[in-house]
C-alpha positions as CSV (number, residue, x, y, z in Angstrom):
1,M,-110.8,9.3,-10.3
2,A,-110.4,5.5,-9.7
3,G,-109.7,4.9,-13.2
4,C,-107.1,7.7,-13.3
5,V,-105.3,5.9,-10.4
6,D,-105.3,2.7,-12.0
7,R,-103.9,4.0,-15.3
8,L,-101.2,5.9,-13.4
9,M,-100.2,2.7,-11.6
10,Q,-100.2,0.8,-14.8
11,S,-98.2,3.3,-16.6
12,S,-95.7,3.6,-13.8
13,G,-94.9,-0.1,-13.8
14,L,-95.3,-0.2,-9.9
15,A,-97.5,-2.5,-8.2
16,F,-99.9,-1.2,-5.6
17,G,-98.0,-3.0,-2.8
18,E,-94.8,-1.2,-3.8
19,I,-96.2,2.1,-2.6
20,D,-95.2,3.0,0.9
21,R,-97.3,5.9,1.7
22,V,-100.2,7.9,0.0
23,F,-100.6,11.5,1.2
24,L,-104.1,12.9,0.3
25,T,-104.4,16.7,0.2
26,G,-106.7,19.3,-0.8
27,G,-110.5,19.5,0.0
28,S,-111.6,16.5,-2.0
29,S,-109.3,14.3,0.3
30,F,-112.2,14.9,2.9
31,V,-114.7,13.2,0.6
32,P,-115.3,9.7,1.8
33,A,-115.7,8.1,-1.7
34,V,-112.4,9.8,-2.8
35,R,-110.5,8.4,0.3
36,Q,-111.9,4.9,-0.2
37,I,-110.5,4.7,-3.7
38,F,-107.0,5.0,-2.2
39,V,-107.8,2.7,0.8
40,D,-109.2,0.1,-1.5
41,R,-106.1,0.1,-3.7
42,F,-103.3,0.8,-1.0
43,G,-104.7,-0.1,2.4
44,E,-105.9,2.0,5.2
45,E,-102.5,1.8,6.8
46,K,-100.7,3.5,4.0
47,V,-103.3,6.4,3.4
48,T,-102.6,9.7,5.4
49,G,-103.1,13.2,4.9
50,G,-102.5,16.7,6.6
51,E,-103.1,20.3,6.3
52,E,-105.6,19.4,3.6
53,L,-107.0,22.9,3.1
54,T,-103.7,24.8,3.0
55,S,-100.9,22.3,1.8
56,V,-101.8,22.9,-2.0
57,A,-101.5,26.9,-1.5
58,T,-98.0,26.1,0.4
59,G,-96.7,24.1,-2.3
60,L,-97.7,26.5,-5.0
61,A,-96.0,29.4,-3.0
62,L,-92.8,27.2,-2.5
63,R,-92.9,26.4,-6.3
64,A,-93.4,30.1,-7.2
65,R,-90.3,31.1,-4.9
66,E,-88.1,28.7,-6.7
67,Q,-89.5,29.8,-10.1
68,W,-89.2,33.6,-9.4
69,P,-86.6,34.2,-6.6
70,S,-86.6,37.8,-5.3
């Protein structure tokens, strides 16, 4: 996962310091080692989260509503 984050940042052309906020979501955001990857790269003050167990499902539902309006 750390390598993926590093490759993404490299391919984006952005520096880690240019990122204002990192929002972790999903159940894996509760895994200390996963959170530490982002803290190490972006800093504790930039890493946040919320509704970790429902935000993915909510996002999918919102996207489905856009894709297939009733």
